[in-house]
N, C-alpha and C positions, 0 to 999 in steps of 0.2 A: 580697713574693710571687713566684714562681720565673716566669723568663719562660714564656711556654704554644709550644707549637709543635703544629700542626697535622696531623695524621696520622688518614686512616681506618686503626677501631680494629678491625674485621672482623680480622686476621690475630691479630689477640692470644688468642683461645677454637682458635681451630686450632693452636697453639703450645702452647697449656696444653694440650690436650688430647693433644699427639700425645708431649707426655712422660708423662704419666699422671695428671698432677696435676688433684686436685681444688680449685674455686672457692672453696671452705671453707678446702685447707688451703695457697693462695695467699698466700689474703686475708690472717690466722691470721700465714705468713711477716712477708710484707711490714711489717704489722702496719697494715691499713688497711681498713674495715667492707666486707664484703662486699659491700655493694649499691654500693659504690662500682667495685668489681674491677668489676661485671657490667656497670651500666653505660657501660667500658672498652671489654669487651666488645662490647658491643650495639648502643651508639650512640656514630652519629658522631659524636663527643665530642674536648674537648681535653684530652689528656696534657699534664703538664709534667715539668720535669728530673727530679723529686723522683720521681715517680713512674712514667717513666722506667729512673734508676738502681734502684731497685729490682726490676720485675719483670727489666732485664738478668742482674741479678746470677741470679733466682729460677731462670730462664731461660738461664740458658748462652750466652746473646748479646746484641748493639747493636738493642736493644730499636728504635730508632727509623726504624734502618738496614731489619728488618723490617718496620718502618709503611713504609716506602718500595717493598716489593717486589722489597729486594734477594736472591735466592733463594743467595746465600753469607752471608748473614746467617744464614740457622738453628740452630737445632743441628743436630753433625754425627748423618751419620744412626744411626753406631751405641751415639752415645749416648740417639737417640732410642729406639732399642728396646730397650736394657738397662734404662731406668727406668724405660722404659712396661712393660716384663714384671715388672719386678721390684714397683711399686708396693703390693702385696698382702703381700709379705713383713719388704724393708725399710722403716724408717721412715721417714716423708716428710722429718724432720733430716737424714738421711743423704741421700735424694735430695738434698737442694734443696745441701749441698751439695756436692755433684760437679758440679754445675753450676755452683756457685760458681766451683769449679773451672776452667772450658770456661771461662766468661768473664773469669777474670785470664791465662788464653791469651790468653785473642782478644786482651785489654790488653797481653801481655806483645810482642804479638808487632807493632801500633803501634808504640807506644813503641821500640819496635825500629830501625821504622823512621823515627819521628821524627831519629832519631840515626846514623839512616846506618848499623846495625849487623845489619842481618836478614841480612844474609851477609857482612859484616865477614872472620868466624873461619870455616877449611875445617869443616865438619860431616860427619863418621864417619858418621852415620846415613842418609846422601844413597848410597851405598855400597848399601846394601843394600835400594833402595826398590827396585832391580829383580829380588831376589833370589825365584826365583820354586821353589824347594826349601819347597814345600811340602805333601811325600807325605806315607806315615802315617811319625809317627813312629816306625819300631821297634827295634830295638834297633841301638848303635854311633850313630843321628840326632844321640842331643843332645853326642853328645860330640862329633861331627864338628864340629855348627856351634855348640859354645865355641869349637873348633882355631881357628876362622872369624876368630871376633872379638879373638883372642888375637889374632893371624896379624893383625890391622888396627890392632888399636892398639901392636906389639911389645911384645907383654908375656912374648914365648917362655914356661916355665914360675915366671914370678915370683908374688908374689903378687902381689895386687892392692891398692898402695897403699891405695885409698878408691875404692866403690863412685859414690860422688856423686858426684865428681871426674869418673869414669870416662862415665855417665850423661851427665852434663853437656857433657862434651866432644862427646857424638856426637851433641849438638842439641837434649838431652830436657830439656823442662824439668819440678822437680820441685817439686809445688805442695803442700805440706802443709794438709792438716783434718782437724777431729772428723768418722770417719764413725763406722757399726756394728762395735764390739769382732771381728764376726765377720769384717770386711774387713780387707785387711791392706796393700793399696794395690790402686787400678784405673788401664790403663793405657788410652790408645787416642791414636789418629793422625788427624788431618785438614786438608784443608788449611789450614782457618779456625785451626787448633792451632801446628798441628807435632806434634811426637810429645809427649807429657805422661806423665810419671806421678805420680800423685795419694796419695802416701805417706798414711797413714793415722796419725794420732799418736796416738791410743788404740788402737790394732789389737793383738793381739795378741804375734805374734811386731816389732814397734814400738819396742817396749819401752825396746832395748837395740841395738849398734849390728850383733852379731852377727846377731842376728834384721833389721835394718834391711837387712845386706850382701846375705843371700839373698832376701829380698825385691824389692830392687830386679833385683839377679838373674833372676829368676820373671818381674818384668816385663818385662825386656829384653827376654829371647828372645821376649816377645809379641809385643811391641812392632818387633821384629827382622824377624821371623819367620810371624806365624801371623795377620798384620794382614787378609790375605784371608780366613782358616778365619774369622776374630771379627767381619769384619761381622755376620756371623748368632744371634752367640752371644747371650744372653735372657738369662746367668743368672750374678751372679759366684763366685766358689771360695770356699764359705767354707771360715775353717781348719778342720781335720780331726787329730787327733793316732792315727786309729787307722786307722792305712795294714797292714790285713790284709787280704789278697785271700782273703777264706773263699768268698766269690760265684762260681758259676759262667756268671752273663752275662756275656756281654760287654762292653764297655766302648762307653761312647758316644764321638763324634767327641768331644765337651766333654772329658769325662775322659784322654783321650790327647795333648788339646794342654796336658790340665793337666800331667802325668807329667810329656808331657817338656819343661817349663818348669823345673819342682823338679829333674829330672834336670839337665838345662839351667846349672841356680844352682850345681849342687854341682861340674861338670867347668870351669866357667869359675873357679869359685873356689880352687880346688883340684884342679891336673890331677895325671891320675895318675900321671906320674912322675914328680914331684916327693914325692909325694905318698908315694910306694914307696922312696924313699929318703932322705926323713926317717923313715919306718919301721924300713927296715933297721940305719939308722948309729944309734937309738936303741934293737935288739936290746941283751936284757938288762935294761934298766929295768922298772923298777914298769909298768904297763901304765896308772893312770890319768896316770902325767907323760909317758908317750907319746903322749894323749888330748889333756893339757891341753897340749901342745910343737905341736899339731897344730892346734887353737883361736887357740894363738895366732899361730903362724906364718900363716895364712891367713886370719885372722878370719871365724873359725865356728863356731857354737853346740854340746852338747857331740851334739845327736840328730843333724846336719846330719853332725859330723863321723865318727858313730859308725857312722852309716846308709852313704856312703863307704867308709867302711875295710869293712866288709863288702860290697859291691860292686866291693871292689879284690880281698876275697878273703884281703887281709893279718888279718880279724880275725873270728872266729864268730859265729854269733848265738849260739848256746850261750853263748858267754863273757862273765862279769862282768865287770864293770869299776866301782868303788866310788870314794866320797869326791872325786871329779872337782873339778874347783872351776867352778861353772861362769858366772861374772862376766866379763865382758868386759873387761881391759884397759883402761886410762886410755890407753895409745896409740889402741885402734880404736875408744874416744867420740871421741876428737878426731879420729882420722881421718872417723871419717862420724857424726858431730851430726848433729840434725835439720840439715838447709838452711835457717833461718829467721835471723830478728834478733830474741834475745831480750831486751828491754828495756825498762823500767819504761814507758821513754820514751815507749811503742809503743804500749801497752796501750791507744789509741782505736783501733788499725788490726790491721784484721780479720785471720788468723792467716794466710789466706790467700795476703794481698798483702804479707809480710814474709821472703819468699826474694827472688830473683836478682831477681822483679818491684818489688819497691823498692829496689831498687839504679840499674834500668834508670827507675824517678821522679829518682834520687836528682838522676841525672846528669843528664836531661834538664829540669831544673827549674835545677841551678846552671850548664846551657849555654845557658839560657831559651830551649830548644826543647818546654817547658812554661812555662808561666804560674804565679804562687803558686797562683789558685785550682783550675789546670785540676792541679798535683799533689797539692791537697786533693781535689779529685772523682778523682782515680785512685786515693788510696789510703784512699777512701773517711772522711774525717777531717771533721769539723765545724772554721768558724774557729773554736770558743772552745776547740779540743780542741788546736786547730793547734801554739802554738806548742813544747812539748816535742818534737815529733816534728818541727817543724820545726830544733831547736836536737841534734835527733840526727844527723839527712839534712848536717850542714855540713860533717863529715867521711866518710872514708870508711872501712866496716867489713871484715871478714875475715870468711866468714862459719865457714870451716873454717882449726883449730887447727893447726898445724905437727905433721905427724908425731914419735912417740916412738921410744924404742926395745924395749920390754917385752919383743919377742922374743928379745934380744941376749941378757938378762940371765937368760931363763928358762934359755937355750939354756947360759948358761954355766953354771947354776947343775948342770948335765947333765953337763960337761965334753964339749959340743960345739963342733965350728968351725962361725965366723959363716957365716951360707949364700952 
């Protein structure tokens, strides 16, 4: 029988209701009888460590800290607003997955503190914390903000080798989860979590590296420049392939923010100057070869490449391009693979704990900062399922494979000089 911790259980109901979860949803998700959860919420009862862990993941907090009346243990305000507002729109599984990603982010920061690594590396994310440029995302603004980021990371007009590496280098954690397919990602920043992007493995645009790169760039814009505005946002941006602007209705503030993030992503990934030079160097070649080169050099999909060429005035709306290969080269799949450890040894480790968090747990365990029991609890692995996980953690594993050179081989086929 797990040890008991005696706490006043009154806050549990308030936490659940602030996130928009019903008692039945939480009970089903945690695989506990509804009456048991009702007792925890309404009776001054004991809550054991097992129940506390289940509810901590469900609510994205440390339940024991919350029951000790620690305000910093409550779910971040933007997440409370967002999840409660979407209670009638998104299935409970998606909302719980987002909450669990918050819990992973909180646990990540705690283990970083154990390892004295929380502030060890320079976080460029800090340089944007005081940014006050939240003005109307009018013409030119996305390009200006993208140039600012490129200047900070010293990229000039070069292609970004890996968006995963860039995002993590800014001190932003990427948590991979399974959400509803209409959501590509969710980004948030709070004192308890730091900057976080929850990348949906099941999202329409996360199926390949091209889509993941644009998605990460889009969410990066929100985290760097839209945090003040996003505090009151109470809905997700659903994936839409219909970009027609036939309506005369003025866009909402939310729509303006989304438009700016979409434009920022393209300007960040493909600076107009570099795009113009490539397009002019390939003049005379077939349009589908030229489009493919844009895709391969900058790591973006066909739709994004075409939209950006049109924005730059290099391709007319009426010009037809056919026979374009839309599959990402293996080079980009290696550079921007999902940032998770994928191994049969880790089948019992939740997906959202198999990224940088798993590396931290492994390091803390090997250095003695976590006991074996603590490492098992951190990875949500039972004693019986631990041996193969422990075997995997005995050696370091690289999340991102080395870069390849598909762009150079493609350029050589068309007789282009190396960039």
